[in-house]
C-alpha positions as CSV (number, residue, x, y, z in Angstrom):
1,M,-24.4,1.2,45.8
2,K,-26.2,2.5,48.9
3,Y,-29.7,1.5,49.7
4,K,-32.3,3.1,51.8
5,T,-33.0,1.4,55.2
6,K,-35.9,-1.0,54.9
7,E,-38.1,-2.5,57.6
8,V,-39.0,-6.2,57.5
9,G,-41.2,-8.2,59.9
10,L,-39.7,-11.1,61.8
11,F,-41.7,-13.7,60.0
12,D,-40.6,-12.4,56.6
13,A,-37.0,-12.1,57.8
14,K,-36.9,-15.7,58.7
15,T,-38.6,-16.7,55.5
16,H,-36.2,-14.6,53.3
17,L,-33.0,-14.5,55.4
18,S,-30.7,-15.6,52.7
19,E,-32.0,-12.8,50.4
20,L,-31.8,-10.2,53.1
21,V,-28.2,-11.2,54.0
22,D,-27.2,-10.8,50.3
23,R,-28.9,-7.3,50.3
24,A,-27.0,-6.3,53.4
25,G,-23.8,-7.6,51.8
26,Q,-24.4,-5.1,49.0
27,G,-24.7,-2.2,51.4
28,E,-28.4,-2.2,52.4
29,E,-29.4,-1.7,56.1
30,I,-32.5,-3.7,57.1
31,T,-34.4,-3.2,60.4
32,I,-36.2,-6.3,61.6
33,T,-39.4,-5.6,63.5
34,K,-41.5,-7.7,65.9
35,R,-45.1,-6.6,66.2
36,G,-44.2,-3.3,64.7
37,A,-41.3,-2.5,67.0
38,A,-37.7,-2.5,65.8
39,V,-35.8,-5.4,67.5
40,A,-32.7,-5.9,65.3
41,R,-30.7,-4.5,62.4
42,L,-29.0,-6.3,59.6
43,V,-26.1,-4.2,58.4
44,P,-23.1,-4.7,56.0
45,A,-20.0,-6.2,57.6
46,E,-17.0,-4.0,57.7
47,R,-14.7,-4.9,55.0
48,R,-11.1,-5.3,56.3
49,Q,-8.3,-4.5,54.0
50,P,-5.5,-7.2,54.0
51,R,-2.5,-6.0,56.0
52,D,0.8,-5.7,54.5
53,P,3.1,-8.4,56.1
54,K,5.9,-5.8,56.6
55,Q,3.5,-3.5,58.4
56,A,2.3,-6.3,60.6
57,A,5.8,-7.2,61.5
58,A,6.6,-3.6,62.3
59,L,3.6,-3.4,64.6
60,I,4.6,-6.6,66.4
61,R,8.1,-5.2,66.9
62,Q,6.6,-1.9,68.2
63,L,4.3,-3.8,70.7
64,R,7.2,-5.9,71.9
65,R,9.2,-2.8,72.9
66,G,6.8,-2.0,75.7
67,L,6.5,-5.6,77.0
68,K,8.1,-6.2,80.4
69,L,8.5,-9.6,82.0
70,G,10.0,-8.5,85.3
71,R,12.2,-11.3,86.7
72,T,10.6,-13.9,84.4
73,T,12.6,-14.9,81.3
74,I,11.3,-16.3,78.0
75,R,13.4,-19.4,78.8
76,G,11.7,-19.9,82.1
77,I,8.2,-19.5,80.5
78,I,9.2,-22.1,77.8
79,E,10.5,-24.6,80.4
80,E,7.4,-24.2,82.6
81,G,5.4,-25.6,79.6
82,R,7.7,-28.8,79.5
83,I,6.7,-30.4,82.7
């Protein structure tokens, strides 16, 4: 459900914040004004899709291929932390 953008004064926004957050969560965009000028917008958060663990592992493997340590070794890095 997509709502039309609505303007709300700062005092009303503070008074009804919980309700405005619920409405934003349902897709409404709310502009908060101070003395008639827009100062902020309350918009729905992006909904992230859960990532498939196999896709995540493949992405990690792909990123590791380009990783260069130079003369440093993984063993050296681990031992530096054991002081």
